[in-house]
C-alpha positions in Angstrom: -15.0 -41.5 -6.2 -14.2 -37.7 -5.8 -11.8 -37.4 -2.9 -11.3 -33.6 -3.4 -11.3 -31.7 0.0 -13.5 -28.6 -0.4 -13.7 -25.7 2.1 -16.8 -23.6 1.7 -17.0 -20.3 3.4 -14.8 -21.4 6.5 -14.7 -18.9 9.3 -13.2 -19.4 13.0 -12.6 -16.9 15.7 -11.1 -16.9 19.1 -11.4 -14.8 22.1 -8.3 -13.3 23.7 -9.6 -11.9 26.9 -12.4 -9.6 25.9 -10.9 -9.2 22.4 -12.4 -11.2 19.4 -10.2 -12.2 16.7 -11.3 -13.7 13.6 -8.6 -16.2 12.4 -10.3 -17.6 9.2 -12.6 -15.4 7.5 -14.8 -17.0 4.9 -11.9 -19.3 3.5 -13.0 -20.9 0.3 -10.6 -23.7 -1.2 -10.4 -26.9 -2.9 -7.5 -29.6 -2.5 -7.0 -32.5 -4.7 -5.1 -35.8 -4.1 -1.7 -35.8 -6.2 -1.1 -32.0 -5.8 1.1 -30.0 -3.5 -0.4 -27.1 -1.9 1.8 -24.6 0.0 0.3 -22.1 2.5 2.6 -19.5 3.8 2.1 -16.6 6.3 3.9 -15.1 9.4 3.7 -16.8 12.7 0.1 -16.3 14.2 -1.6 -15.7 10.7 -3.8 -18.8 11.2 -1.9 -21.6 9.3 -2.3 -24.1 12.2 -5.8 -23.4 12.7 -6.5 -23.8 8.9 -4.8 -27.2 8.9 -6.7 -28.3 12.0 -9.8 -27.3 10.4 -9.2 -29.1 7.1 -8.4 -32.2 9.1 -11.4 -32.1 11.2 -9.8 -31.6 14.4 -11.2 -28.1 14.9 -14.8 -27.1 14.1 -15.2 -23.8 12.6 -17.8 -21.4 13.8 -19.4 -21.4 10.2 -18.9 -23.1 6.8 -18.4 -26.7 5.5 -15.6 -29.1 4.8 -16.8 -31.6 2.1 -14.9 -34.8 1.0 -16.6 -37.6 -1.1 -19.7 -35.6 -1.1 -20.3 -35.5 2.6 -20.2 -32.5 5.0 -17.4 -33.8 7.4 -18.6 -31.7 10.4 -22.0 -33.2 10.2 -20.9 -36.7 10.7 -20.7 -38.3 14.3 -17.5 -38.1 16.2 -16.6 -41.8 15.5 -16.9 -41.4 11.9 -15.0 -38.1 11.7 -12.2 -40.0 13.7 -12.3 -42.8 11.2 -12.1 -40.6 8.1 -9.2 -38.8 9.7 -7.4 -42.1 10.5 -7.8 -43.3 7.0 -7.6 -40.3 5.0 -5.3 -37.6 6.8 -1.8 -37.8 7.9 -0.8 -34.9 10.4 2.7 -33.6 10.8 2.2 -31.5 13.7 4.5 -28.5 14.6 5.0 -29.9 18.2 5.3 -33.5 17.4 2.6 -35.0 19.9 4.5 -38.2 20.1 3.1 -40.4 23.0 5.8 -40.6 25.8 4.8 -44.1 27.0 5.5 -45.6 23.6 8.6 -46.0 21.8 9.4 -44.7 18.4 8.2 -47.9 16.6 5.0 -48.0 18.6 4.4 -44.3 17.9 4.8 -44.8 14.3 2.4 -47.9 14.2 -0.3 -46.1 16.3 -2.3 -45.0 13.3 -2.5 -48.6 12.1 -3.5 -49.8 15.5 -6.2 -47.3 16.1 -7.7 -47.8 12.5 -7.4 -51.6 12.6 -5.1 -51.6 9.7 -2.6 -54.1 8.7 0.8 -52.2 8.5 2.7 -52.3 5.2 6.1 -53.4 6.7 8.1 -52.8 3.4 6.6 -49.2 3.2 7.4 -48.6 6.8 10.8 -49.8 6.3 11.5 -47.6 3.4 10.3 -44.7 5.4 12.5 -45.1 8.5 15.5 -45.7 6.3 14.9 -42.5 4.2 14.3 -40.6 7.4 17.5 -42.1 9.1 15.5 -43.2 12.1 16.0 -46.8 11.8 18.4 -47.0 14.9 15.8 -45.1 16.9 12.9 -47.6 16.8 13.4 -48.7 20.5 14.0 -45.3 21.9 11.5 -43.2 24.2 10.4 -39.8 22.7 12.0 -38.0 25.7 15.4 -39.2 24.6 15.3 -37.8 21.2 16.5 -34.5 19.7 13.8 -32.3 18.2 14.9 -33.0 14.8 14.5 -36.8 15.6 11.1 -36.3 17.2 10.0 -34.6 14.0 11.3 -37.2 11.8 9.4 -39.9 13.8 6.3 -37.8 13.7 6.6 -37.7 9.8 6.9 -41.3 9.8 3.7 -41.7 11.9 1.9 -39.4 9.4 2.8 -41.4 6.5 2.2 -44.9 7.8 -1.2 -45.4 6.5 -0.5 -43.8 3.1 -3.2 -41.3 3.6 -5.0 -39.3 0.9 -3.7 -36.1 2.3 -0.7 -35.2 4.4 -1.1 -31.9 6.5 2.4 -30.8 7.3 2.6 -27.9 9.9 6.1 -26.5 9.8 7.5 -30.1 9.0 11.2 -28.8 8.6 11.1 -26.1 11.4 13.4 -28.2 13.8 15.8 -29.9 11.1 18.9 -28.9 9.5 19.0 -28.3 5.8 20.2 -31.9 4.9 17.3 -33.5 6.8 14.9 -30.9 5.5 15.6 -31.8 2.1 15.0 -35.4 2.7 11.6 -34.7 4.2 10.7 -32.6 1.1 12.0 -35.3 -1.3 10.0 -38.0 0.7 6.8 -36.0 0.4 7.3 -35.4 -3.2 7.7 -39.1 -3.7 4.8 -40.1 -1.8 2.7 -37.5 -3.8 3.9 -39.0 -7.0 3.8 -42.7 -6.0 0.6 -43.0 -3.9 -1.4 -39.9 -5.2 -1.5 -38.3 -1.8 -2.2 -34.6 -1.7 0.4 -32.4 0.3 -0.9 -29.4 2.2 2.2 -27.8 3.9 2.0 -24.7 5.9 5.3 -22.7 6.5 6.8 -19.5 7.0 10.2 -20.6 5.8 11.1 -18.6 2.7 12.8 -21.3 1.0 9.8 -23.6 1.1 7.3 -20.8 -0.5 8.6 -21.7 -3.9 7.7 -25.6 -3.1 4.2 -26.6 -4.5 1.7 -26.8 -7.4 -0.2 -24.1 -5.9 0.8 -21.4 -3.4 -1.5 -19.7 -1.1 -0.9 -16.7 1.4 -2.8 -16.3 4.5 -3.3 -12.9 6.0 -5.9 -11.2 8.2 -8.0 -14.3 8.1 -8.1 -14.2 4.2 -6.5 -16.5 1.6 -5.1 -15.2 -1.6 -3.1 -17.1 -4.4 0.5 -16.5 -4.3 3.0 -16.6 -7.3 6.2 -18.2 -7.4 9.0 -15.6 -7.3 7.0 -13.0 -5.1 
């Protein structure tokens, strides 16, 4: 079964007061499992909106998102949520950890929502690589920004999704932990065949990826390593 994600003429606009701003303007892209895609652009260029649209969180004004031959936006909300839970792992820029749950409960939440039995060997490997094994009983409010980012990444990986959508995943980390996260994402891509779609404005990450794209003025263009 073809698990490619295909964006067909995706457009999205917002109103800021009376001003109309087109954030995505006729985007056509294809993402395949097992490949790493890096999308770069300045803050406010539309990277987060693009990732949310790819993951079915935001609906575009026009255009289509196809997966397995289906138009995702035409599915009922329940089916979109099920597809997202099983096929997409999000690493949000602002974590979105649940304050009433401890770190372990946050990490296991996608399994609980999807009715999926956790792979505890995989989970233990994730938390050790991310150096958060000592944080499992802690509440999110007691964590540093870097610790919350690593917990959020573990949550995104727990179901071994077909695609990881990572929005500035190393923005709150030091260089050592940033390198660990990039290495773990590369291993996940190689071992489970997940596709990585990473949005960043960090110069050192722009060179990462099998395919590199720049988003500017609502348009996407192919980038080149070394630019």
